[in-house]
C-alpha positions as CSV (number, residue, x, y, z in Angstrom):
1,X,-92.0,-7.6,-74.3
2,X,-88.4,-7.8,-72.8
3,X,-88.8,-8.2,-69.4
4,X,-85.6,-7.0,-68.7
5,X,-83.9,-10.0,-66.4
6,X,-81.8,-11.1,-69.1
7,X,-78.5,-9.2,-69.8
8,X,-78.7,-7.7,-73.2
9,X,-76.0,-9.6,-74.7
10,X,-76.1,-13.6,-73.8
11,X,-72.9,-16.0,-73.6
12,X,-72.9,-17.0,-77.5
13,X,-71.7,-20.3,-78.4
14,X,-69.8,-20.8,-81.8
15,X,-71.1,-24.1,-83.3
16,X,-68.7,-26.7,-84.9
17,X,-69.7,-24.7,-88.0
18,X,-69.1,-20.7,-87.3
19,X,-65.8,-22.1,-85.8
20,X,-64.4,-24.7,-88.6
21,X,-62.9,-22.3,-91.2
22,X,-63.4,-24.2,-94.5
23,X,-65.1,-27.8,-93.2
24,X,-66.7,-30.0,-95.7
25,X,-70.6,-28.9,-94.3
26,X,-71.8,-31.7,-96.7
27,X,-71.4,-34.8,-94.1
28,X,-69.5,-33.9,-91.6
29,X,-67.3,-36.5,-91.3
30,X,-63.9,-34.7,-91.6
31,X,-62.1,-32.8,-89.0
32,X,-62.4,-28.7,-89.7
33,X,-58.8,-27.8,-91.5
34,X,-58.1,-25.2,-88.9
35,X,-56.1,-26.5,-85.7
36,X,-58.4,-26.5,-82.7
37,X,-56.3,-24.4,-80.6
38,X,-56.1,-21.9,-83.5
39,X,-60.0,-22.3,-83.1
40,X,-60.6,-21.8,-79.5
41,X,-57.7,-19.2,-79.6
42,X,-59.9,-17.0,-81.3
43,X,-62.8,-17.2,-80.1
44,X,-61.9,-16.4,-77.0
45,X,-60.4,-13.6,-78.5
46,X,-63.7,-12.2,-79.8
47,X,-65.8,-12.9,-77.2
48,X,-67.4,-16.3,-77.3
49,X,-68.2,-17.9,-74.4
50,X,-69.5,-21.5,-75.6
51,X,-67.8,-23.9,-78.3
52,X,-69.0,-26.4,-80.5
53,X,-67.6,-29.9,-81.1
54,X,-68.3,-31.5,-84.2
55,X,-67.9,-35.3,-83.8
56,X,-64.8,-36.0,-86.2
57,X,-63.0,-32.6,-84.6
58,X,-63.4,-34.3,-81.2
59,X,-62.3,-37.9,-82.2
60,X,-59.4,-36.1,-83.3
61,X,-58.4,-34.1,-80.8
62,X,-58.8,-37.2,-78.2
63,X,-56.3,-39.1,-80.4
64,X,-53.8,-36.6,-80.8
65,X,-53.7,-33.4,-77.8
66,X,-56.1,-35.3,-75.8
67,X,-59.8,-34.3,-74.2
68,X,-57.6,-32.6,-70.9
69,X,-55.7,-30.5,-72.9
70,X,-58.7,-29.5,-74.6
71,X,-60.2,-28.4,-71.6
72,X,-57.0,-26.3,-70.4
73,X,-57.5,-25.0,-74.1
74,X,-61.2,-23.8,-73.7
75,X,-60.7,-22.6,-69.4
76,X,-57.8,-20.7,-70.8
77,X,-60.0,-19.0,-73.6
78,X,-62.8,-18.3,-71.0
79,X,-64.7,-21.3,-72.8
80,X,-67.4,-21.7,-70.0
81,X,-70.5,-23.6,-72.6
82,X,-69.2,-26.9,-74.5
83,X,-71.8,-28.2,-77.0
84,X,-71.4,-31.8,-78.9
85,X,-72.4,-32.8,-82.2
86,X,-74.1,-34.5,-84.3
87,X,-76.0,-37.7,-83.4
88,X,-78.1,-38.9,-86.3
89,X,-80.1,-42.9,-86.8
90,X,-80.5,-43.4,-83.2
91,X,-84.2,-44.8,-84.0
92,X,-82.6,-46.6,-87.3
93,X,-81.4,-50.3,-87.5
94,X,-78.9,-52.0,-89.3
95,X,-75.4,-50.5,-90.4
96,X,-76.8,-46.8,-89.8
97,X,-77.6,-48.0,-86.5
98,X,-73.6,-49.1,-86.1
99,X,-72.0,-46.0,-87.2
100,X,-75.0,-44.0,-84.8
101,X,-74.1,-46.0,-81.9
102,X,-70.0,-45.4,-82.8
103,X,-70.7,-41.5,-82.5
104,X,-73.0,-41.7,-80.1
105,X,-70.6,-43.6,-77.7
106,X,-67.8,-42.0,-78.3
107,X,-69.8,-38.3,-78.0
108,X,-71.2,-39.3,-74.7
109,X,-67.4,-40.0,-73.3
110,X,-66.5,-36.8,-74.1
111,X,-68.9,-35.3,-72.2
112,X,-67.5,-36.1,-68.7
113,X,-64.0,-34.3,-69.5
114,X,-64.7,-31.7,-71.6
115,X,-67.9,-30.1,-69.3
116,X,-70.2,-30.8,-72.3
117,X,-73.6,-29.1,-71.7
118,X,-75.7,-30.8,-74.2
119,X,-75.4,-32.8,-77.4
120,X,-77.1,-31.8,-80.4
121,X,-79.6,-34.3,-82.1
122,X,-80.5,-35.2,-85.3
123,X,-83.7,-35.2,-87.3
124,X,-82.5,-37.4,-90.2
125,X,-83.0,-36.9,-93.7
126,X,-86.3,-38.5,-94.3
127,X,-85.8,-41.8,-96.3
128,X,-88.1,-45.1,-95.2
129,X,-91.1,-44.6,-92.7
130,X,-90.7,-44.5,-89.0
131,X,-93.3,-45.8,-86.9
132,X,-93.8,-43.2,-84.4
133,X,-93.6,-46.1,-81.8
134,X,-90.6,-46.9,-82.7
135,X,-89.1,-43.1,-82.0
136,X,-90.3,-42.9,-78.9
137,X,-88.8,-45.6,-77.5
138,X,-85.3,-45.2,-79.0
139,X,-85.7,-41.8,-77.8
140,X,-86.8,-42.8,-74.2
141,X,-83.4,-45.1,-74.2
142,X,-81.4,-42.0,-75.4
143,X,-82.4,-39.6,-73.0
144,X,-82.2,-42.2,-70.5
145,X,-78.8,-43.3,-71.5
146,X,-77.9,-39.4,-71.3
147,X,-79.2,-38.8,-67.9
148,X,-76.3,-40.9,-67.1
149,X,-73.5,-38.7,-68.1
150,X,-75.7,-35.8,-66.4
151,X,-76.0,-34.1,-70.3
152,X,-79.2,-33.0,-71.6
153,X,-80.4,-34.0,-75.2
154,X,-81.4,-31.2,-77.7
155,X,-83.2,-32.5,-81.0
156,X,-83.4,-30.1,-83.9
157,X,-86.3,-29.8,-86.1
158,X,-85.0,-29.5,-90.0
159,X,-87.9,-29.3,-93.1
160,X,-86.2,-32.2,-95.2
161,X,-86.2,-33.9,-92.0
162,X,-88.2,-36.7,-90.0
163,X,-89.0,-33.8,-87.9
164,X,-90.1,-31.1,-90.4
165,X,-90.7,-28.9,-87.6
166,X,-90.6,-27.4,-84.1
167,X,-94.2,-29.1,-83.5
168,X,-93.0,-32.3,-84.6
169,X,-90.1,-32.4,-82.1
170,X,-91.8,-31.1,-79.4
171,X,-94.5,-33.4,-79.9
172,X,-92.5,-36.4,-79.5
173,X,-90.2,-35.2,-76.3
174,X,-93.6,-34.1,-74.0
175,X,-95.0,-37.9,-75.1
176,X,-91.4,-39.1,-73.6
177,X,-91.3,-36.3,-71.0
178,X,-87.7,-37.1,-69.6
179,X,-85.9,-34.4,-68.1
180,X,-82.9,-35.1,-70.5
181,X,-84.6,-35.2,-72.9
182,X,-85.2,-31.6,-75.0
183,X,-85.4,-29.4,-78.3
184,X,-82.9,-26.9,-79.7
185,X,-84.5,-24.5,-82.2
186,X,-82.7,-22.9,-84.6
187,X,-83.9,-19.7,-86.2
188,X,-82.7,-20.8,-90.0
189,X,-85.3,-24.1,-89.6
190,X,-88.1,-22.0,-88.1
191,X,-87.8,-19.4,-90.7
192,X,-87.6,-21.9,-93.4
193,X,-90.6,-23.9,-92.0
194,X,-92.7,-20.8,-91.9
195,X,-93.3,-20.9,-88.4
196,X,-94.2,-17.7,-86.6
197,X,-91.9,-16.7,-84.2
198,X,-94.9,-15.5,-82.3
199,X,-96.8,-18.9,-82.1
200,X,-93.4,-20.5,-80.5
201,X,-94.5,-18.5,-76.9
202,X,-97.2,-20.6,-76.8
203,X,-96.1,-23.5,-78.3
204,X,-92.5,-24.7,-76.3
205,X,-92.6,-24.9,-72.7
206,X,-89.3,-23.8,-71.2
207,X,-88.7,-27.2,-69.9
208,X,-88.4,-28.4,-73.2
209,X,-86.0,-25.7,-74.6
210,X,-82.9,-26.9,-74.2
211,X,-80.8,-25.0,-76.9
212,X,-81.5,-22.2,-78.9
213,X,-79.7,-21.7,-82.3
214,X,-79.3,-17.6,-84.5
215,X,-78.2,-17.3,-88.1
216,X,-79.9,-15.0,-90.8
217,X,-81.6,-16.2,-93.7
218,X,-82.7,-14.6,-97.0
219,X,-86.2,-15.3,-98.3
220,X,-85.5,-16.5,-101.4
221,X,-84.3,-20.3,-101.1
222,X,-81.1,-21.3,-103.8
223,X,-80.9,-24.4,-104.8
224,X,-82.8,-27.7,-102.6
225,X,-83.3,-27.0,-98.8
226,X,-80.4,-28.7,-97.7
227,X,-77.8,-27.3,-100.3
228,X,-79.4,-23.9,-98.8
229,X,-78.9,-25.0,-95.6
230,X,-75.1,-25.7,-95.9
231,X,-74.1,-22.9,-98.2
232,X,-76.1,-19.7,-97.9
233,X,-76.6,-18.9,-94.2
234,X,-76.5,-15.0,-93.3
235,X,-74.9,-13.6,-90.5
236,X,-77.3,-12.2,-88.4
237,X,-79.0,-8.8,-89.3
238,X,-78.1,-9.2,-92.4
239,X,-80.8,-11.3,-94.2
240,X,-84.7,-11.3,-94.3
241,X,-85.2,-13.5,-91.1
242,X,-86.1,-10.6,-88.5
243,X,-83.6,-11.9,-85.8
244,X,-84.3,-9.6,-83.2
245,X,-88.1,-11.1,-83.2
246,X,-87.5,-14.7,-82.9
247,X,-85.4,-13.1,-79.8
248,X,-87.8,-11.8,-78.1
249,X,-90.2,-14.8,-79.1
250,X,-87.4,-16.9,-77.1
251,X,-87.6,-14.3,-74.3
252,X,-91.1,-14.5,-73.2
253,X,-90.6,-18.2,-73.6
254,X,-87.9,-17.7,-70.4
255,X,-85.0,-19.5,-72.1
256,X,-82.2,-18.3,-70.1
257,X,-79.4,-20.3,-71.1
258,X,-76.5,-19.9,-73.9
259,X,-77.3,-18.9,-77.7
260,X,-75.7,-21.0,-80.7
261,X,-75.0,-19.2,-83.5
262,X,-74.4,-21.4,-86.5
263,X,-72.8,-19.6,-89.6
264,X,-72.5,-22.3,-92.8
265,X,-71.9,-20.7,-96.0
266,X,-69.7,-20.3,-98.8
267,X,-68.9,-16.8,-97.5
268,X,-67.9,-18.0,-94.1
269,X,-65.8,-20.6,-95.1
270,X,-63.9,-18.2,-96.8
271,X,-63.0,-16.0,-94.3
272,X,-60.2,-15.7,-92.2
273,X,-60.5,-17.6,-89.1
274,X,-60.3,-14.3,-86.8
275,X,-62.7,-13.0,-89.2
276,X,-65.4,-15.2,-89.4
277,X,-65.5,-15.4,-85.3
278,X,-65.5,-11.9,-85.1
279,X,-67.4,-10.8,-87.5
280,X,-70.3,-13.3,-86.5
281,X,-70.0,-13.0,-82.6
282,X,-70.5,-9.1,-83.4
283,X,-73.4,-9.0,-85.9
284,X,-75.4,-11.6,-83.0
285,X,-74.5,-9.5,-79.9
286,X,-75.9,-6.3,-82.4
287,X,-79.2,-8.1,-82.8
288,X,-79.3,-8.8,-78.7
289,X,-78.7,-5.3,-78.1
290,X,-81.2,-3.9,-80.6
291,X,-84.2,-6.5,-79.7
292,X,-83.5,-6.0,-76.3
293,X,-83.1,-2.3,-76.2
Protein backbone atom coordinates (compact mmCIF):
# COMPACT_ATOMS: atom_id res chain seq x y z
CA UNK A 1 0.00 0.00 0.00
CA UNK A 2 1.19 3.52 -0.73
CA UNK A 3 2.54 5.15 2.41
CA UNK A 4 1.28 8.66 1.64
CA UNK A 5 4.78 10.22 1.62
CA UNK A 6 4.88 10.81 -2.15
CA UNK A 7 2.81 13.58 -3.75
CA UNK A 8 -0.32 12.33 -5.43
CA UNK A 9 1.02 13.59 -8.77
CA UNK A 10 4.84 13.67 -8.99
CA UNK A 11 6.88 15.69 -11.47
CA UNK A 12 6.23 14.19 -14.89
CA UNK A 13 8.68 14.04 -17.81
CA UNK A 14 7.30 14.34 -21.35
CA UNK A 15 9.50 11.89 -23.24
CA UNK A 16 10.96 12.91 -26.59
CA UNK A 17 8.20 10.91 -28.30
CA UNK A 18 5.36 12.20 -26.15
CA UNK A 19 6.44 15.75 -27.09
CA UNK A 20 7.67 14.88 -30.57
CA UNK A 21 4.64 15.66 -32.71
CA UNK A 22 4.57 13.60 -35.90
CA UNK A 23 8.16 12.42 -35.47
CA UNK A 24 9.50 9.29 -37.17
CA UNK A 25 9.80 6.74 -34.37
CA UNK A 26 11.20 3.93 -36.52
CA UNK A 27 14.86 4.75 -36.11
CA UNK A 28 14.96 7.96 -34.12
CA UNK A 29 17.49 9.52 -36.48
CA UNK A 30 15.59 12.63 -37.53
CA UNK A 31 14.49 15.62 -35.45
CA UNK A 32 10.86 16.34 -34.63
CA UNK A 33 9.06 18.36 -37.31
CA UNK A 34 7.74 20.67 -34.57
CA UNK A 35 9.91 23.58 -33.46
CA UNK A 36 11.59 22.93 -30.11
CA UNK A 37 10.39 26.18 -28.53
CA UNK A 38 6.82 25.33 -29.51
CA UNK A 39 7.11 21.92 -27.85
CA UNK A 40 8.73 23.19 -24.66
CA UNK A 41 6.16 25.97 -24.24
CA UNK A 42 3.31 23.51 -24.84
CA UNK A 43 4.81 21.17 -22.23
CA UNK A 44 5.01 23.95 -19.69
CA UNK A 45 1.39 24.97 -20.27
CA UNK A 46 0.21 21.39 -19.85
CA UNK A 47 1.96 20.98 -16.49
CA UNK A 48 5.05 18.93 -17.36
CA UNK A 49 8.12 19.51 -15.22
CA UNK A 50 10.45 17.32 -17.26
CA UNK A 51 11.31 17.16 -20.95
CA UNK A 52 13.04 14.51 -23.07
CA UNK A 53 15.40 15.25 -25.94
CA UNK A 54 16.24 12.75 -28.67
CA UNK A 55 19.81 12.86 -29.95
CA UNK A 56 18.68 14.19 -33.33
CA UNK A 57 16.78 17.05 -31.65
CA UNK A 58 19.73 17.72 -29.37
CA UNK A 59 22.21 18.11 -32.22
CA UNK A 60 19.83 20.30 -34.21
CA UNK A 61 19.37 22.61 -31.22
CA UNK A 62 23.11 22.72 -30.53
CA UNK A 63 23.88 23.70 -34.12
CA UNK A 64 21.15 26.34 -34.42
CA UNK A 65 20.07 28.12 -31.24
CA UNK A 66 22.68 26.65 -28.85
CA UNK A 67 22.30 24.92 -25.50
CA UNK A 68 22.22 28.14 -23.47
CA UNK A 69 19.02 29.20 -25.24
CA UNK A 70 17.51 25.73 -24.79
CA UNK A 71 18.21 25.87 -21.05
CA UNK A 72 16.58 29.32 -20.85
CA UNK A 73 13.49 27.97 -22.64
CA UNK A 74 13.28 25.10 -20.19
CA UNK A 75 13.68 27.40 -17.18
CA UNK A 76 11.12 29.86 -18.52
CA UNK A 77 8.55 27.08 -18.81
CA UNK A 78 9.06 25.39 -15.46
CA UNK A 79 11.03 22.40 -16.78
CA UNK A 80 13.29 21.07 -14.01
CA UNK A 81 14.22 17.61 -15.27
CA UNK A 82 15.99 16.89 -18.57
CA UNK A 83 16.21 13.41 -20.05
CA UNK A 84 18.52 12.58 -22.99
CA UNK A 85 18.29 9.59 -25.31
CA UNK A 86 19.06 7.10 -26.84
CA UNK A 87 22.43 5.35 -26.65
CA UNK A 88 22.55 2.01 -28.46
CA UNK A 89 25.41 -0.33 -29.44
CA UNK A 90 27.60 0.72 -26.51
CA UNK A 91 28.97 -2.85 -26.44
CA UNK A 92 29.47 -3.14 -30.22
CA UNK A 93 32.53 -3.11 -32.48
CA UNK A 94 33.22 -1.78 -35.97
CA UNK A 95 30.99 0.77 -37.67
CA UNK A 96 28.16 0.31 -35.18
CA UNK A 97 30.48 1.22 -32.32
CA UNK A 98 31.89 4.20 -34.20
CA UNK A 99 28.38 5.61 -34.62
CA UNK A 100 27.50 4.78 -31.01
CA UNK A 101 30.59 6.58 -29.74
CA UNK A 102 29.69 9.68 -31.77
CA UNK A 103 26.21 9.76 -30.19
CA UNK A 104 27.71 8.98 -26.78
CA UNK A 105 30.03 12.00 -27.01
CA UNK A 106 27.15 14.28 -28.06
CA UNK A 107 24.94 13.12 -25.21
CA UNK A 108 27.63 13.54 -22.57
CA UNK A 109 28.57 16.97 -23.93
CA UNK A 110 24.98 18.15 -23.44
CA UNK A 111 24.69 17.04 -19.81
CA UNK A 112 26.29 20.05 -18.11
CA UNK A 113 24.79 22.89 -20.22
CA UNK A 114 21.29 21.40 -20.04
CA UNK A 115 21.50 20.07 -16.49
CA UNK A 116 20.45 16.59 -17.62
CA UNK A 117 19.28 14.17 -14.94
CA UNK A 118 19.81 10.90 -16.82
CA UNK A 119 20.60 9.36 -20.20
CA UNK A 120 18.43 6.53 -21.49
CA UNK A 121 20.52 3.59 -22.64
CA UNK A 122 19.16 1.09 -25.13
CA UNK A 123 19.32 -2.70 -24.99
CA UNK A 124 19.75 -3.16 -28.77
CA UNK A 125 17.80 -5.24 -31.26
CA UNK A 126 18.90 -8.82 -30.65
CA UNK A 127 21.36 -10.01 -33.32
CA UNK A 128 24.76 -11.67 -33.12
CA UNK A 129 25.51 -13.10 -29.66
CA UNK A 130 27.49 -10.91 -27.29
CA UNK A 131 29.65 -12.40 -24.56
CA UNK A 132 28.40 -11.49 -21.06
CA UNK A 133 31.88 -10.38 -20.06
CA UNK A 134 32.00 -7.95 -22.99
CA UNK A 135 28.68 -6.49 -21.88
CA UNK A 136 29.93 -6.10 -18.32
CA UNK A 137 33.21 -4.48 -19.37
CA UNK A 138 31.52 -2.03 -21.72
CA UNK A 139 28.79 -1.16 -19.22
CA UNK A 140 31.40 -0.56 -16.52
CA UNK A 141 33.36 1.76 -18.82
CA UNK A 142 30.21 3.63 -19.81
CA UNK A 143 29.23 4.09 -16.15
CA UNK A 144 32.67 5.35 -15.25
CA UNK A 145 32.52 7.90 -18.06
CA UNK A 146 29.04 9.00 -16.97
CA UNK A 147 30.27 9.57 -13.42
CA UNK A 148 32.73 12.14 -14.77
CA UNK A 149 29.81 14.11 -16.19
CA UNK A 150 27.64 13.75 -13.09
CA UNK A 151 24.78 12.00 -14.88
CA UNK A 152 22.90 8.76 -14.32
CA UNK A 153 22.54 6.02 -16.92
CA UNK A 154 19.18 4.26 -17.14
CA UNK A 155 19.29 0.95 -19.04
CA UNK A 156 15.95 -0.10 -20.50
CA UNK A 157 14.78 -3.65 -21.15
CA UNK A 158 12.77 -4.54 -24.27
CA UNK A 159 11.38 -8.01 -25.05
CA UNK A 160 13.01 -8.16 -28.52
CA UNK A 161 16.46 -7.02 -27.32
CA UNK A 162 19.65 -8.30 -25.73
CA UNK A 163 18.00 -7.37 -22.42
CA UNK A 164 14.48 -8.79 -22.83
CA UNK A 165 13.39 -8.54 -19.20
CA UNK A 166 13.81 -6.32 -16.17
CA UNK A 167 15.61 -9.27 -14.57
CA UNK A 168 18.28 -9.15 -17.28
CA UNK A 169 18.99 -5.44 -16.76
CA UNK A 170 19.14 -5.89 -12.99
CA UNK A 171 21.61 -8.73 -13.44
CA UNK A 172 23.99 -6.54 -15.44
CA UNK A 173 23.82 -3.42 -13.26
CA UNK A 174 24.12 -5.43 -10.04
CA UNK A 175 27.13 -7.39 -11.30
CA UNK A 176 28.92 -4.17 -12.25
CA UNK A 177 27.42 -2.27 -9.29
CA UNK A 178 28.51 1.22 -10.33
CA UNK A 179 26.66 4.14 -8.69
CA UNK A 180 26.09 5.85 -12.04
CA UNK A 181 24.52 2.78 -13.64
CA UNK A 182 20.91 1.79 -13.09
CA UNK A 183 17.80 0.78 -14.96
CA UNK A 184 14.71 2.32 -16.48
CA UNK A 185 11.49 0.38 -15.99
CA UNK A 186 8.97 1.08 -18.75
CA UNK A 187 5.48 -0.22 -18.06
CA UNK A 188 5.02 -1.06 -21.74
CA UNK A 189 7.96 -3.46 -21.87
CA UNK A 190 7.29 -4.84 -18.40
CA UNK A 191 3.72 -5.65 -19.42
CA UNK A 192 4.73 -7.11 -22.79
CA UNK A 193 7.38 -9.29 -21.13
CA UNK A 194 4.77 -10.79 -18.81
CA UNK A 195 6.33 -9.43 -15.62
CA UNK A 196 4.05 -9.48 -12.60
CA UNK A 197 4.22 -5.98 -11.11
CA UNK A 198 4.18 -7.34 -7.61
CA UNK A 199 7.37 -9.27 -8.33
CA UNK A 200 9.18 -6.01 -9.14
CA UNK A 201 9.17 -5.02 -5.48
CA UNK A 202 11.50 -7.86 -4.48
CA UNK A 203 13.37 -7.83 -7.80
CA UNK A 204 14.47 -4.17 -8.04
CA UNK A 205 16.62 -2.55 -5.35
CA UNK A 206 15.77 1.14 -5.05
CA UNK A 207 19.38 2.19 -5.64
CA UNK A 208 19.28 0.76 -9.17
CA UNK A 209 15.97 2.30 -10.18
CA UNK A 210 17.05 5.49 -11.97
CA UNK A 211 13.99 6.13 -14.15
CA UNK A 212 10.41 4.95 -14.69
CA UNK A 213 8.08 5.37 -17.68
CA UNK A 214 4.32 5.11 -18.04
CA UNK A 215 1.98 4.48 -20.93
CA UNK A 216 -0.76 1.92 -21.44
CA UNK A 217 -1.20 -1.08 -23.72
CA UNK A 218 -3.93 -3.20 -25.18
CA UNK A 219 -3.69 -6.88 -24.35
CA UNK A 220 -3.40 -7.87 -28.03
CA UNK A 221 -0.12 -7.24 -29.85
CA UNK A 222 -0.66 -5.76 -33.32
CA UNK A 223 2.09 -6.65 -35.82
CA UNK A 224 5.57 -7.41 -34.51
CA UNK A 225 6.51 -6.44 -30.97
CA UNK A 226 8.59 -3.57 -32.36
CA UNK A 227 5.79 -2.33 -34.61
CA UNK A 228 3.40 -2.51 -31.69
CA UNK A 229 5.87 -0.59 -29.53
CA UNK A 230 6.15 2.40 -31.88
CA UNK A 231 2.57 2.50 -33.18
CA UNK A 232 0.07 1.44 -30.54
CA UNK A 233 0.86 2.80 -27.09
CA UNK A 234 -2.23 4.04 -25.31
CA UNK A 235 -2.72 6.97 -22.98
CA UNK A 236 -2.57 6.01 -19.30
CA UNK A 237 -5.79 4.38 -18.15
CA UNK A 238 -7.01 3.66 -21.69
CA UNK A 239 -5.57 0.17 -22.09
CA UNK A 240 -5.20 -3.15 -20.28
CA UNK A 241 -1.80 -2.75 -18.57
CA UNK A 242 -3.21 -1.70 -15.15
CA UNK A 243 -1.25 1.52 -14.76
CA UNK A 244 -2.46 2.01 -11.19
CA UNK A 245 -1.11 -1.36 -10.06
CA UNK A 246 2.22 -0.54 -11.71
CA UNK A 247 2.39 2.81 -9.89
CA UNK A 248 1.65 1.18 -6.56
CA UNK A 249 4.37 -1.42 -7.13
CA UNK A 250 6.98 1.23 -7.99
CA UNK A 251 5.89 3.21 -4.91
CA UNK A 252 6.57 0.14 -2.77
CA UNK A 253 10.13 0.03 -4.12
CA UNK A 254 10.51 3.58 -2.82
CA UNK A 255 11.23 5.40 -6.08
CA UNK A 256 11.02 9.14 -5.47
CA UNK A 257 12.22 10.70 -8.74
CA UNK A 258 10.27 12.18 -11.65
CA UNK A 259 8.19 9.79 -13.75
CA UNK A 260 8.43 9.70 -17.54
CA UNK A 261 5.41 9.30 -19.79
CA UNK A 262 6.17 7.78 -23.18
CA UNK A 263 3.27 7.73 -25.63
CA UNK A 264 4.30 6.45 -29.07
CA UNK A 265 1.43 5.77 -31.43
CA UNK A 266 -0.22 6.65 -34.72
CA UNK A 267 -3.02 8.31 -32.78
CA UNK A 268 -0.71 10.43 -30.61
CA UNK A 269 1.40 11.57 -33.57
CA UNK A 270 -1.74 12.78 -35.32
CA UNK A 271 -2.77 15.11 -32.48
CA UNK A 272 -1.83 18.80 -32.46
CA UNK A 273 1.07 19.31 -30.06
CA UNK A 274 -0.92 21.16 -27.38
CA UNK A 275 -3.65 18.53 -27.39
CA UNK A 276 -1.12 15.69 -27.38
CA UNK A 277 0.80 17.04 -24.39
CA UNK A 278 -2.31 18.02 -22.45
CA UNK A 279 -4.02 14.66 -22.90
CA UNK A 280 -0.87 12.70 -22.06
CA UNK A 281 -0.32 14.76 -18.90
CA UNK A 282 -3.92 14.72 -17.73
CA UNK A 283 -4.37 10.96 -18.17
CA UNK A 284 -1.10 10.20 -16.38
CA UNK A 285 -2.00 12.58 -13.53
CA UNK A 286 -5.42 10.94 -13.21
CA UNK A 287 -3.75 7.52 -12.89
CA UNK A 288 -1.58 8.78 -10.04
CA UNK A 289 -4.54 10.34 -8.23
CA UNK A 290 -6.43 7.07 -8.50
CA UNK A 291 -3.48 4.85 -7.55
CA UNK A 292 -2.47 7.00 -4.58
CA UNK A 293 -5.91 8.09 -3.48
